[in-house]
N, C-alpha and C positions, 0 to 999 in steps of 0.2 A: 646378616645372619638368619637363616631360615630356620623351617621345621628340624633339620637334622641337627642343628645342635643342642635341641633338648632330647632329641632321640638318642645321639649320641653320647650325652652325658649320662643318662639314664643307665644304659648300656656300661659306659664305665664305672659308674658308682655303685651297680650289683654285683659286676662282674669282673672288676677288677682284679688284675693278679695279684701275687703275694708282693712282689716288688712295687707296684704302687705305693705310692708316700700317702700317710694321712692326709697331707695338704693337698695333693691331686685329688683324692677321692674326694673331699670336702668341694673343692673348686669343680669338678664334674656334676656332683650331686647339686649344686647352685644352678648349674648351667643346665642340668635337663629338668629342674624345676620350673625355669625360664621358658624351657622350649615343650613344656606339655602340652602347651594346647595344639600344637604342631603336630606333634604324636598321636593324639586324640583325631584331628583332622583327617589322618592319614587313617585312621581305623575306622571313622565315620563313612570315608570314601568307600573302603572295602565291603562296609557294611552295608548300604545303603545302593551299590552296583545292582545285586540281583532285585531289588525291589524296582529299581529305575527300569530294568529291563522288562520287567513282568509287566510294569504299568503301560509300559510304550503299547507292548503286544495287546495288553487289554483294549487299551484306548481305542486300536484300529480295529478290534473285535467288535467293542461298544459300536462303533458308529456303522458298522456293517451287518452286525448279526442280531442288533437288539432294537425293537420298536422302539422308534422316538420320544415315544411318550415314558419310555422306562429309563430311558438312558441318564437322565439326570440323578433318579435315586439309586441306580446301579452303581454309576459314577461315585456317588457319596460313599456309597457302602465300600467299594473297595477303594477309597480311600484311607476309609476309618481302617480296613483291615492293615492297606500299606502301614498308616501310623503305628499301630498294633505291632507290627513286628518291627518297625524303627525302634520303637520305644524298649522294646525285648533284646535287640540283636545290638544295638549301638553302645549302650554300655557294657553289655557283654563284651565285644571285640573290643573297645577302649582300655578298658580294664586290663585285658590278657595284653595290649600292644603295649600299653606301659612297663608291665611285668616283663616282655618279652625285649624289651629295648635295650637293657643293658647287656644281656648275652648276644645280641647282634651288632648292635652299632657302637657298643662300649668297647667289642673286641676290636674293631677297625680304628676306635679312637685312641686305645691304649698304645695299639701298634705305631699308630701314624704322627701322634701328637705328644708333645712333653708338658710338664706343669705348667711352664711360662707361657708355651703355646695354648693353652686352655686359658691363662689369664687375661692374654690378650682377644680371644674370642667374647669372652664375658664381658670386656670392656668395649668390645665392638669397635677395637682400634683397625683403622684401615691399613693393612699390612699384608705381606706375602703370604703368611700364614691363614689370613681369610680366603686368599685364594685357593691355596691349599686343600682347607677347609670344604669349601663350597664342591670341589672338583670331585669330594668325596661322597658327596650328597647324593646321587644314583645308587652308588655302593651299598650306602646304608639304608636308603629306602628299601630298596630290593631285599637286602638282608632279613628288616623287620617284615617286609610285606609276604615273604617267601614263608616266615617262619609262623607268622600270624595266621595267615592261610590254612596251613598245615594244622594249626594248634586250634583254630577256632571251626573249621569245615564241617565237624561232626555234629558242632552243636549247631550250629545256621542252619546245615541244610534241612534239617525236619522244618526248623520255622519258614523257609522259602518253599517248602513243599506245600505246606499249609497255607501259605500267600495265595500259592499258586492256584492249589484245588478249590480254594473259595472264590477266586477272581474266576475260574469256569465255572464253577455253579452258581455265581450271581450272573455268568452271560449265558446261563442256559446252554453251555457246552459241555459234552461229555469230558471228563479226565482221560488225560493222555496218556499214554504207557509210560511215558517218560516220567509225567507227574506223579503216578502211581508207586513209580518202580522206586527200589531201595536207591539211594546213589543217583537218583536223576538231576536233582537243581544244585548247581554246585559254585560256589564264590570262584569267580576270576582266578585263573591260575598264574595271572602275573600282577605285579605291583604295579599301581602307576607310575608311570614314568613323569620325570621333572621336567 
């Protein structure tokens, strides 16, 4: 049982169609609650990606463009800037991921699984339904990831730009046209692959 079980169940609990029974909705809610950490892990990964890329680039510049006696202090400042970004971005994206899961993964689960199959997933019974559910993992992750990026990009983009400009300033480098221009720094366009 992977992170998709939670994502899928959240989606079903919130976005279930009228034909879904109350019992099935309860089972989905239970499963989504059990899998919420996996949903949050996906969100964290998406939020961390731009900061990791910037830190890697800044690290290279730090070694080649900053005097050795200033590297440690500037490195610590950039780490503090990155922490600030993550402290703001991760909760925002995580909260949105949990809210989006029912309308993305839920739709897939509603179409592909019966109430009895959901019971089997919750019980973590080794069965053909487990294989079926696992095979949907990539589609569920992609659906959530695409929707999450679309809905959080405008909120996260200014934070990424602020972080990038801060790092450039600390390195004594001029702001690039991409960093200063609206729409320059964007989260990755694809959800991570399974």
